[in-house]
C-alpha positions in Angstrom: -20.0 54.4 87.7 -22.0 57.3 86.6 -20.0 60.3 86.1 -22.1 62.7 84.0 -25.2 64.9 84.8 -25.8 68.0 86.2 -26.0 70.2 89.3 -28.2 72.4 91.6 -26.9 76.1 91.3 -27.6 79.5 92.2 -28.3 82.7 90.5 -25.8 85.5 90.2 -28.2 87.7 91.6 -28.6 86.0 94.8 -24.8 85.6 95.2 -24.6 89.6 94.7 -27.7 90.3 97.1 -26.9 92.0 100.6 -23.4 93.2 99.7 -22.6 96.3 101.8 -20.8 99.5 100.6 -17.3 99.7 102.1 -14.2 101.4 102.0 -11.4 100.4 99.9 -9.0 100.7 102.5 -8.5 97.2 102.6 -6.5 97.4 99.5 -3.7 100.2 100.7 -0.8 99.2 102.3 -0.8 95.4 101.6 2.4 93.9 101.7 3.4 93.0 97.7 5.7 90.5 96.7 8.1 91.7 94.2 6.8 90.3 90.6 8.4 90.6 87.3 6.4 91.3 84.4 7.2 88.0 81.9 4.1 86.7 80.3 2.6 83.7 82.2 4.1 81.2 80.4 3.9 77.7 81.8 3.3 77.2 85.6 5.7 78.0 88.0 5.6 77.5 92.1 5.4 80.0 94.3 4.4 83.5 95.3 1.2 85.4 96.7 -1.9 86.2 94.5 -3.7 89.1 95.8 -7.6 89.0 94.6 -10.0 91.9 94.8 -13.9 91.1 95.2 -16.8 92.7 96.3 -17.6 92.0 100.2 -20.5 91.8 102.6 -18.8 93.7 105.6 -18.4 92.3 109.2 -21.2 90.0 108.9 -18.8 87.8 106.2 -18.4 84.1 106.9 -16.0 81.6 106.4 -18.7 78.8 107.4 -19.3 77.1 103.6 -23.0 76.3 104.2 -23.4 79.9 104.8 -21.7 81.0 101.4 -23.8 83.5 99.8 -21.8 86.4 97.8 -19.3 85.8 95.3 -16.2 86.0 97.2 -17.6 84.0 99.9 -18.3 81.0 97.6 -14.8 81.4 96.1 -13.3 81.5 99.4 -15.6 78.3 100.3 -13.7 76.5 97.1 -10.7 77.4 98.2 -10.8 76.0 101.7 -13.7 73.0 101.0 -14.4 70.3 98.6 -18.2 69.4 97.5 -18.8 65.8 96.3 -19.1 67.0 92.7 -19.2 70.4 91.0 -20.6 72.3 87.6 -18.4 71.6 84.5 -17.9 74.2 82.0 -21.0 73.0 80.3 -23.0 72.9 83.9 -22.8 68.7 83.6 -21.6 67.2 86.7 -17.9 66.5 87.5 -16.8 64.3 90.5 -14.7 65.9 93.3 -14.2 64.6 96.5 -16.7 61.5 95.3 -15.0 59.5 93.2 -18.1 58.1 91.4 -21.6 57.0 92.4 -24.1 54.6 91.3 -28.1 54.1 91.6 -29.8 51.1 92.5 -32.5 49.5 90.4 -35.4 52.0 91.0 -33.4 55.3 91.5 -34.3 55.6 95.2 -30.9 54.9 96.8 -27.5 56.0 95.6 -24.0 54.5 96.7 -21.3 57.3 96.6 -17.4 56.0 96.6 -15.1 58.8 98.1 -11.5 59.7 97.1 -8.2 59.5 99.1 -8.5 62.7 100.8 -7.3 64.5 103.8 -8.5 67.8 106.0 -6.3 70.1 106.6 -5.4 68.7 110.0 -4.4 65.5 108.5 -7.5 63.2 109.2 -9.0 61.4 106.3 -12.6 62.6 104.7 -14.8 59.9 105.9 -18.5 59.2 104.9 -19.4 60.2 108.4 -18.0 63.9 107.7 -20.5 63.7 104.5 -23.3 62.4 106.3 -22.6 65.0 109.3 -22.3 67.9 106.6 -25.7 67.0 104.5 -27.5 66.5 108.2 -25.9 70.3 109.1 -27.1 71.7 105.9 -30.8 70.4 105.8 -31.4 71.0 109.9 -34.7 73.0 109.6 -34.0 75.5 112.6 -31.0 76.3 110.2 -31.3 78.8 107.2 -28.5 76.8 104.8 -29.2 77.8 101.4 -28.5 74.4 99.8 -31.5 72.9 102.4 -33.7 73.2 99.7 -31.5 71.2 96.9 -30.7 68.5 99.8 -34.5 68.2 100.4 -35.2 64.5 98.8 -32.6 62.9 100.8 -34.0 60.7 103.6 -30.9 61.0 105.8 -32.5 58.9 108.5 -32.5 56.3 105.7 -28.7 57.0 104.6 -25.5 55.2 106.1 -21.7 54.6 105.9 -21.4 51.3 104.5 -17.4 52.1 105.5 -15.2 54.9 105.9 -15.0 55.9 102.1 -18.6 54.7 100.9 -21.9 56.2 101.7 -25.5 54.9 100.9 -28.1 57.7 100.6 -32.1 56.8 100.7 -34.1 59.3 98.7 -37.7 60.4 99.3 -38.5 59.4 95.6 -36.7 58.2 92.5 -34.3 60.4 91.3 -31.9 59.9 88.0 -30.6 63.6 88.6 -29.0 62.8 92.0 -25.7 63.6 91.2 -27.1 67.4 91.1 -27.9 67.2 94.6 -23.7 66.6 95.0 -22.6 69.4 93.3 -25.6 72.0 95.1 -24.1 75.5 95.5 -23.1 75.4 99.2 -22.9 71.5 99.7 -19.6 71.5 101.3 -18.2 68.7 103.2 -16.7 70.0 106.4 -15.6 67.8 109.7 -17.8 65.8 111.6 -18.8 68.2 114.6 -17.7 71.2 113.1 -19.8 74.3 113.8 -17.2 77.0 114.6 -15.6 78.5 111.4 -13.4 81.1 112.8 -10.4 79.1 111.8 -11.9 76.4 109.2 -10.5 73.3 108.6 -11.5 72.1 105.3 -9.8 69.6 102.5 -9.7 72.1 99.9 -6.7 73.2 98.1 -5.5 76.0 100.4 -5.5 75.7 104.6 -6.4 79.0 106.6 -3.9 81.6 107.9 -5.8 84.7 109.1 -9.1 86.5 108.8 -10.6 90.1 109.3 -13.9 90.3 108.0 -14.9 93.0 105.6 -11.1 93.3 105.0 -9.2 90.5 104.1 -8.5 86.6 104.0 -4.9 84.9 103.8 -4.7 81.3 102.8 -1.8 79.3 102.3 -1.2 76.3 100.1 -2.4 72.8 101.3 0.5 70.5 100.2 -1.4 67.0 100.6 -4.4 68.0 98.4 -6.1 65.1 97.0 -6.0 66.9 93.7 -2.3 68.2 93.5 -1.0 71.1 95.8 -1.6 74.5 94.3 0.6 76.4 92.3 0.6 79.4 94.6 2.4 79.7 98.1 -0.5 82.3 99.2 -3.8 83.4 98.3 -4.8 86.7 99.6 -8.9 88.0 99.0 -9.2 91.7 99.4 -12.4 93.6 99.7 -13.4 96.7 97.4 -17.1 96.9 97.0 -16.9 99.4 93.9 -15.8 98.4 90.6 -13.7 101.3 89.7 -11.6 100.5 92.9 -11.0 97.2 92.1 -10.1 98.1 88.2 -7.6 101.0 89.7 -6.2 98.3 92.3 -5.1 95.9 89.2 -4.1 99.1 87.2 -1.9 100.4 90.3 -0.8 96.7 91.2 -2.1 96.4 94.4 -3.6 93.1 93.6 -3.4 90.6 90.5 -7.0 89.7 90.2 -10.3 92.1 89.8 -13.5 90.1 90.1 -16.7 91.3 88.4 -15.8 93.9 85.7 -18.4 95.8 83.5 -18.3 95.5 79.9 -17.6 99.2 79.9 -14.4 98.9 81.6 -13.3 95.9 79.4 -13.7 98.2 76.4 -12.0 100.9 78.1 -8.9 99.0 78.9 -9.0 96.9 75.8 -5.4 98.1 75.0 -3.8 98.7 78.3 -0.9 96.4 78.9 -1.0 96.5 82.4 -4.4 94.3 82.5 -5.9 91.3 80.9 -9.5 90.5 80.5 -10.8 87.4 80.9 -14.6 86.6 79.4 -16.5 83.9 81.1 -19.4 83.5 78.7 -23.1 82.4 79.3 -22.4 83.2 82.8 -25.9 85.0 83.3 -29.1 84.8 81.3 -30.8 88.2 80.9 -34.7 88.5 80.2 -37.9 89.3 80.9 -41.0 87.3 82.4 -44.4 87.3 81.5 -47.0 86.3 83.8 -48.9 83.3 81.5 -51.9 83.1 84.3 -53.4 86.6 83.8 -54.1 89.4 81.4 -52.6 90.2 78.8 -50.1 87.2 79.0 -52.6 84.8 79.6 -52.6 85.3 75.6 -50.5 83.3 73.5 -50.7 85.3 70.6 -49.8 88.3 72.5 -46.7 86.4 74.1 -45.5 85.5 70.5 -45.8 89.2 69.6 -43.5 90.2 72.6 -40.9 87.4 71.1 -41.2 88.9 67.7 -40.9 92.9 68.5 -37.6 92.1 70.5 -34.4 93.3 68.9 -32.1 91.1 70.8 -29.0 92.1 69.0 -29.5 95.5 69.8 -29.9 94.7 73.9 -26.8 92.7 73.4 -25.1 95.6 72.0 -26.6 98.6 74.3 -26.8 96.8 77.8 -24.0 94.3 77.7 -21.5 96.6 75.5 -21.3 93.6 73.1 -19.8 91.2 76.1 -22.6 88.7 75.4 -24.7 87.1 72.7 -28.4 86.6 72.1 -31.0 84.6 73.4 -33.4 82.3 72.1 -36.1 82.6 74.9 -34.7 79.5 76.8 -32.4 79.1 79.5 -28.9 77.2 79.7 -27.4 78.2 76.3 -24.3 75.9 75.6 -25.6 73.9 78.9 -25.8 70.2 78.8 -29.4 69.1 77.4 -29.7 72.7 75.8 -32.0 72.2 72.6 -29.9 74.0 70.0 -31.6 73.0 66.8 -34.4 75.4 67.5 -34.4 78.2 64.8 -33.0 81.4 66.2 -36.1 84.5 66.8 -35.5 87.4 65.1 -37.5 90.8 64.9 -40.4 90.3 62.7 -42.6 93.1 63.2 -45.2 92.8 60.7 -45.7 89.4 62.2 -45.8 90.8 65.6 -48.3 93.6 64.6 -50.5 90.8 63.2 -50.7 88.8 66.3 -51.3 92.1 68.4 -54.5 92.6 66.3 -55.6 88.7 66.6 -55.0 89.3 70.4 -57.4 92.3 70.5 -54.0 94.2 72.1 -53.8 97.3 69.8 -52.7 100.3 71.8 -52.2 98.1 75.0 -50.3 99.6 78.0 -48.7 97.6 80.3 -46.2 98.1 83.4 -42.6 96.4 83.0 -41.3 96.0 86.3 -37.6 96.5 86.9 -35.1 97.6 89.7 -31.5 98.2 90.1 -30.9 94.9 91.3 -28.8 94.2 88.6 -26.4 96.0 86.3 -28.4 97.0 82.7 -31.9 96.4 84.2 -33.1 99.6 83.9 -31.3 100.0 80.7 -32.6 97.1 79.2 -36.1 97.9 80.4 -35.8 101.4 78.5 -34.7 99.6 75.4 -37.0 97.2 75.3 -39.7 99.7 75.6 -38.5 101.7 72.7 -39.0 98.4 70.7 -42.5 97.8 71.8 -43.6 101.4 70.4 -42.6 100.5 67.1 -45.6 98.1 67.1 -47.9 100.2 68.6 -47.5 99.0 72.5 -46.9 101.2 75.3 -44.5 99.7 77.9 -43.8 101.8 81.1 -40.8 100.7 83.1 -41.3 100.9 86.9 -38.7 100.9 89.2 -39.5 99.1 92.3 -38.1 98.3 95.5 -34.6 96.8 95.3 -34.7 95.2 98.7 -37.9 93.4 97.8 -37.9 93.1 94.2 -37.4 89.6 93.7 -39.8 88.6 96.3 -42.3 91.0 94.8 -42.3 90.1 91.0 -43.0 86.4 91.9 -46.6 87.4 92.6 -47.2 90.9 91.4 -47.7 92.4 88.0 -47.3 90.9 84.6 -44.1 91.9 83.1 -40.5 92.0 84.6 -36.9 92.1 84.4 -35.5 88.9 85.2 -31.5 87.0 85.1 -30.4 84.1 86.3 -26.9 82.5 86.8 -25.6 79.3 86.1 -27.5 75.9 87.1 -28.3 72.6 85.3 -31.4 73.2 83.0 -33.2 70.5 85.5 -32.6 72.7 88.4 -34.1 75.9 86.3 -37.0 73.5 85.5 -37.9 72.3 89.0 -37.4 75.6 90.8 -39.2 77.8 88.2 -41.1 75.9 85.8 -43.3 73.3 87.4 -46.9 73.8 88.8 -45.7 73.5 92.6 -42.2 75.5 92.2 -41.4 77.9 94.7 -40.0 80.7 92.5 -42.1 80.4 89.4 -41.9 84.1 88.3 -44.1 83.3 84.6 -46.8 81.2 86.8 -46.4 78.6 84.3 -48.3 75.6 85.2 -49.0 72.8 82.9 -49.7 69.2 84.0 -48.2 67.8 80.6 -44.8 69.7 81.5 -44.9 68.5 85.0 -45.4 64.9 83.6 -42.4 65.2 81.0 -40.0 66.4 84.0 -41.2 63.5 86.4 -40.5 61.0 83.5 -36.8 62.8 83.0 -35.8 62.5 86.4 -37.4 59.1 86.9 -35.5 57.6 83.9 -32.0 55.7 84.5 -31.5 56.1 80.4 -29.8 59.4 79.5 -31.5 59.5 75.9 -35.2 59.2 77.6 -33.9 62.1 79.8 -32.8 64.1 77.2 -35.7 63.7 74.8 -38.0 64.6 78.0 -35.7 68.1 78.6 -35.6 68.8 74.6 -39.8 68.2 74.5 -39.9 70.7 77.5 -37.9 73.4 76.1 -39.6 73.2 72.6 -42.9 73.8 74.6 -41.6 76.8 76.3 -40.2 77.9 73.2 -43.6 78.2 71.7 -46.0 79.0 74.6 -43.6 80.0 77.7 -43.1 83.3 79.5 -39.2 83.8 79.4 -38.4 86.3 76.9 -34.7 85.3 77.3 -33.0 88.1 75.0 -29.3 87.5 75.8 -26.6 85.5 77.8 -23.8 88.2 79.2 -20.3 87.3 79.8 -18.8 87.5 83.0 -15.8 89.3 83.0 -12.6 89.4 85.5 -9.2 91.1 85.0 -5.8 90.2 85.6 -2.3 91.2 85.7 -0.4 90.3 82.5 1.8 88.1 84.6 -0.9 85.8 86.2 -1.9 82.2 84.6 -4.1 79.4 84.8 -7.1 81.7 84.9 -10.2 79.8 83.3 -11.8 81.5 80.5 -14.4 79.0 79.6 -16.0 78.6 83.2 -19.3 80.6 83.6 -20.0 81.8 86.9 -20.7 79.4 89.7 -19.1 76.5 87.9 -16.0 74.9 89.4 -13.4 76.6 87.4 -14.7 80.0 87.9 -12.8 82.1 90.7 -11.0 79.0 91.3 -7.1 79.8 92.2 -5.7 76.2 92.8 -4.8 76.2 89.2 -3.4 79.6 88.9 0.2 80.8 89.2 2.5 84.1 88.9 4.8 83.8 85.9 
């Protein structure tokens, strides 16, 4: 059986989109279990872990197919399972699926399920999988995983038996396991459409829910991978980062999600908090549109790459909580090409290329917005760097509610970031001639052909070679100026153990609590 491939994911900005400012009252008056302050030591059973996340107000849902915000995504993985998920390097790990195998031309895939049960004791069956995927791909619904599951031919798919599903595809696709791990592609019981009191197959079972305030879950003793250490898991809502860290420092919660580098630095020596860094969580950069002036000129694009002081951007914008990028997505992920020399500033070469491009004295607008932390600061820092080679970059703050839609078609230079997803997914969504979110307007038939070769080959070596060739092409001529990769930061009480530190946001072990314990 084939176990390793990669997944379809979602950018961090999309997860954060639409959060509504809320009162932090949900954090006060919570019944706190008495806990001792020993180090976490080895896993022990029992207790209630209280976790603070930003939330979405009264519109929050426990429907896993509608999960959008970070807290909804974490809740979904606590209550439900996917057939597969991202590993730490964003390759695919089997979950509810024990394994998968294609036919000879990669147009049909057979998936074998584990022996798992839903919280009401019913077995997880092939019929539940087919129902779940049918619900997600319903054209009348707006489920996020629908696009990722778009190449499934469900009318030509079937349950071979209760624990075997055979999927038909609309075209050959070697990266089918990416579909199984798509963000939001959770398996629910056949017929489930109301999630007020959800029943899943995940490590925790539902107890009570107050949208915009709290969710209480209890251990599911019959979980297929082994019961969680914790007795209970309570999600509490606090939209302000300062309130999340203060709740942790004050002992109201034991886990505070999504903290800033400044907060991490401020509390570096504080015995009340342990900071957990999740490297390579967020790509940070700018997009240059290669289909229009001025960045339809390859020399000018190379000049932009060479004038960039990446270390300065990491030090200032990320307060050092990250690492420099090399104008490619997916550092550290499966299939990332790490033998391309790291670009460093070369201002003399940049000036020569600007002269050759006839762009001396050029003024260009840089679209940005307060849609992600550090965007406006990064634009300002980059503008100062460009000034050193005679270019005038004018940061222009746009409408944060429409920013991501606006920069797809408008302008020529824009702030950008992305969360974890497989390199194949990044390419298919953003860099093919017909990609729907192609912010650089990169459209190259030879590049498209390399992608087609990769996803239609059953040979891993052939795929790796094609992905490598695509990345070398993008590094030399592309429109993504990737200056860094941000760490994702969470804070825990010092007696909390088992929080993974090698899991980029959106991967399996990020915000995952069935492996966590209270010391």
